[in-house]
C-alpha positions as CSV (number, residue, x, y, z in Angstrom):
1,X,10.5,-24.6,-6.3
2,X,13.9,-24.5,-4.7
3,X,14.7,-25.1,-1.1
4,X,18.0,-24.4,0.8
5,X,18.9,-27.3,3.1
6,X,20.8,-25.9,6.1
7,X,22.0,-27.7,9.2
8,X,24.0,-26.7,12.3
9,X,24.3,-23.0,11.9
10,X,25.6,-22.9,15.5
11,X,25.5,-19.2,16.1
12,X,28.0,-18.5,13.4
13,X,26.6,-15.4,11.8
14,X,29.4,-14.9,9.3
15,X,29.1,-18.4,7.9
16,X,25.3,-18.1,7.8
17,X,25.4,-14.8,5.9
18,X,28.0,-16.2,3.5
19,X,25.7,-19.1,2.7
20,X,22.8,-16.8,2.1
21,X,24.8,-14.6,-0.2
22,X,25.9,-17.7,-2.1
23,X,22.3,-18.8,-2.4
24,X,21.4,-15.5,-3.9
25,X,24.2,-15.8,-6.4
26,X,22.9,-19.2,-7.4
27,X,19.4,-17.8,-8.2
28,X,17.8,-17.8,-4.8
29,X,15.4,-20.1,-3.1
30,X,11.7,-20.2,-2.1
31,X,12.2,-21.5,1.4
32,X,14.8,-22.7,3.9
33,X,14.6,-26.2,5.4
34,X,16.7,-25.9,8.6
35,X,17.8,-29.1,10.3
36,X,18.3,-27.7,13.8
37,X,21.1,-26.4,16.1
38,X,20.6,-22.8,15.0
39,X,22.4,-21.9,18.2
40,X,25.3,-23.3,20.3
41,X,29.1,-23.0,20.1
42,X,29.3,-19.7,18.2
43,X,29.2,-16.0,19.1
44,X,25.9,-14.8,17.7
45,X,22.9,-16.9,18.8
46,X,20.3,-14.2,18.9
47,X,21.4,-12.7,15.5
48,X,21.3,-16.1,13.8
49,X,17.7,-16.8,15.1
50,X,16.7,-13.3,14.0
51,X,18.2,-13.7,10.5
52,X,16.6,-17.1,10.0
53,X,13.2,-15.8,11.0
54,X,13.4,-13.1,8.2
55,X,13.2,-15.9,5.7
56,X,10.3,-18.2,4.8
57,X,11.4,-21.4,6.5
58,X,10.7,-24.5,8.4
59,X,13.0,-25.8,11.2
60,X,13.3,-28.8,13.5
61,X,14.9,-28.8,17.0
62,X,18.5,-29.7,17.6
63,X,20.1,-30.7,20.9
64,X,21.8,-27.4,21.3
65,X,18.6,-25.5,20.7
66,X,16.9,-27.5,23.5
67,X,19.9,-27.3,25.8
68,X,20.1,-23.5,25.5
69,X,16.5,-23.1,26.8
70,X,16.8,-25.7,29.6
71,X,14.7,-28.2,27.7
72,X,17.5,-30.7,27.7
73,X,20.1,-31.7,30.3
74,X,23.7,-30.9,29.4
75,X,25.1,-33.8,31.5
76,X,26.0,-35.7,28.3
77,X,27.7,-32.7,26.8
78,X,31.5,-32.3,27.1
79,X,32.7,-29.5,29.4
80,X,33.5,-27.2,26.5
81,X,30.0,-27.6,25.0
82,X,28.4,-27.1,28.4
83,X,30.2,-23.9,29.0
84,X,29.2,-22.5,25.6
85,X,25.6,-23.6,26.2
86,X,25.4,-21.7,29.4
87,X,26.8,-18.6,27.7
88,X,24.3,-19.0,24.8
89,X,21.4,-19.2,27.2
90,X,22.2,-15.8,28.6
91,X,22.2,-14.2,25.1
92,X,18.6,-15.2,24.1
93,X,15.6,-12.9,24.2
94,X,12.2,-14.0,25.2
95,X,11.2,-14.2,21.5
96,X,14.3,-16.4,20.9
97,X,13.3,-18.7,23.7
98,X,9.7,-19.0,22.5
99,X,10.9,-19.7,19.0
100,X,13.3,-22.5,20.1
101,X,10.7,-23.9,22.5
102,X,8.2,-24.4,19.7
103,X,10.5,-26.2,17.2
104,X,9.2,-29.7,16.4
105,X,11.3,-32.8,16.6
106,X,10.5,-33.8,13.1
107,X,8.8,-32.5,10.0
108,X,7.6,-34.0,6.7
109,X,7.8,-32.0,3.6
110,X,7.1,-33.4,0.1
111,X,9.0,-36.7,-0.1
112,X,11.3,-35.7,2.8
113,X,11.4,-36.3,6.6
114,X,13.5,-33.6,8.4
115,X,15.2,-34.3,11.7
116,X,18.3,-33.1,13.5
117,X,19.9,-36.3,14.7
118,X,18.1,-39.4,13.3
119,X,14.6,-40.5,12.6
120,X,14.9,-42.9,15.5
121,X,16.3,-40.4,18.0
122,X,15.7,-36.9,16.5
123,X,17.7,-35.0,19.1
124,X,20.7,-37.0,19.9
125,X,21.7,-40.0,17.7
126,X,24.6,-39.5,15.2
127,X,24.2,-41.1,11.8
128,X,27.7,-41.8,10.8
129,X,27.9,-45.6,10.2
130,X,26.2,-47.9,7.8
131,X,24.9,-50.1,10.7
132,X,23.2,-47.2,12.4
133,X,21.8,-45.8,9.1
134,X,20.5,-49.2,8.1
135,X,18.5,-49.5,11.4
136,X,17.1,-46.0,10.9
137,X,15.5,-46.6,7.5
138,X,12.6,-48.3,9.4
139,X,11.9,-45.1,11.4
140,X,10.7,-42.9,8.6
141,X,8.0,-43.4,5.9
142,X,9.0,-40.9,3.2
143,X,11.4,-41.7,0.4
144,X,14.1,-39.5,1.8
145,X,15.4,-38.2,5.2
146,X,17.4,-35.1,5.8
147,X,19.6,-35.0,9.0
148,X,22.2,-32.8,10.6
149,X,24.0,-33.2,14.0
150,X,27.3,-34.8,12.7
151,X,28.3,-31.7,10.7
152,X,29.5,-34.1,8.0
153,X,28.1,-34.1,4.4
154,X,27.2,-37.7,3.5
155,X,24.6,-39.9,1.9
156,X,23.3,-43.4,2.9
157,X,21.4,-45.3,0.2
158,X,19.1,-48.2,0.9
159,X,19.6,-50.9,-1.8
160,X,17.3,-53.9,-1.1
161,X,18.4,-55.3,2.3
162,X,21.7,-53.5,2.3
163,X,22.8,-49.9,2.9
164,X,25.6,-48.1,1.0
165,X,27.6,-45.1,2.3
166,X,28.5,-42.3,-0.1
167,X,30.5,-39.1,0.4
168,X,28.8,-35.9,-0.6
169,X,31.6,-33.8,-2.1
170,X,31.4,-30.1,-3.0
171,X,29.5,-29.3,-6.2
172,X,28.0,-32.8,-6.3
173,X,24.6,-33.1,-8.0
174,X,22.5,-35.8,-6.4
175,X,19.6,-36.9,-8.7
176,X,16.8,-38.5,-6.6
177,X,15.7,-41.8,-8.0
178,X,13.8,-44.8,-6.7
179,X,16.1,-45.8,-3.8
180,X,15.5,-44.4,-0.3
181,X,18.2,-42.0,1.0
182,X,19.4,-40.4,4.2
183,X,21.2,-37.2,3.4
184,X,23.3,-34.8,5.5
185,X,24.2,-31.5,3.9
186,X,27.0,-30.8,6.3
187,X,27.4,-28.0,8.9
188,X,27.0,-24.3,8.1
189,X,28.7,-23.0,11.2
190,X,31.0,-25.7,12.4
191,X,32.1,-28.2,9.7
192,X,33.7,-31.4,11.0
193,X,34.9,-33.1,7.8
194,X,38.3,-31.4,7.5
195,X,37.0,-28.7,5.3
196,X,36.4,-25.4,7.2
197,X,34.1,-23.9,4.6
198,X,30.4,-23.6,5.4
199,X,28.4,-26.5,3.9
200,X,24.9,-26.5,2.6
201,X,22.6,-27.9,-0.2
202,X,19.9,-26.7,-2.5
203,X,17.0,-29.0,-3.6
204,X,15.4,-28.2,-7.0
205,X,11.9,-29.8,-7.1
206,X,11.5,-29.5,-10.8
207,X,14.7,-31.5,-11.6
208,X,14.5,-33.7,-8.4
209,X,18.2,-32.8,-7.8
210,X,20.0,-31.8,-4.7
211,X,23.1,-29.7,-5.2
212,X,25.8,-29.6,-2.5
213,X,28.0,-26.5,-2.0
214,X,30.9,-25.2,0.1
215,X,31.3,-21.5,0.9
216,X,34.3,-19.6,2.3
217,X,33.6,-17.2,5.0
218,X,35.5,-14.9,7.3
219,X,36.7,-17.4,9.9
220,X,39.0,-15.0,11.8
221,X,36.2,-12.6,12.3
222,X,34.1,-15.3,14.0
223,X,37.1,-16.4,16.0
224,X,37.7,-12.8,17.2
225,X,34.1,-12.5,18.3
226,X,34.3,-15.8,20.2
227,X,37.5,-14.7,21.9
228,X,35.9,-11.3,22.9
229,X,32.9,-13.2,24.3
230,X,35.0,-15.5,26.4
231,X,34.0,-18.7,24.6
232,X,36.2,-21.8,25.0
233,X,39.5,-21.8,23.1
234,X,39.0,-25.3,21.5
235,X,35.8,-24.1,19.9
236,X,37.6,-21.1,18.5
237,X,40.5,-23.1,17.1
238,X,38.5,-25.9,15.5
239,X,36.9,-23.6,13.0
240,X,40.2,-23.1,11.2
241,X,40.6,-26.9,10.8
242,X,37.0,-27.9,10.0
243,X,37.0,-30.5,12.9
């Protein structure tokens, strides 16, 4: 069995399609594990939900998924994100809303816990520091936890009483061993690690290995769509820089 691990698609259809094509070139997968924020920021929220639902998949709720359907207050969002969220809400069909409404906060699959933010605060907490990651190991019971939200590919490894941070570079093979891990595959639709290419991972059950990949996509095409739809300029420009 092989699973695609995708996070933070963020209404970026071109990036999502590029990832799916790359998955096919690498032999395909049996199911998608989606870490939330299917919508938000980008120009194609309905299309991304529709495409995801064509695949066998599981998905957890992200903060932008909840905000787009009024399930979460946007008072903690910055003005740019709030504006994009309001636009996103107007693009969703009833089926889209029902789909997002029913997404769970967390899921357990095999040896993995899936959340968007963190196991402690699934919707909102960012896992970017060793200190925060170390606290969060107590909040899930499986060997491994998959997270999104920060849009940064990274790994935290628990070693006894300490936690170690590791980068998750492109084309890295992560062999799962005895130590517990928190893993972020990076963002599909809005990377924030300085690399504008879409980021995702594939988990091979037979080899117990997670493979991390980056994929180029048509960034100008997404930016043109965003401009046509009147989405905020900072969101348009950041796609070129990967921030």
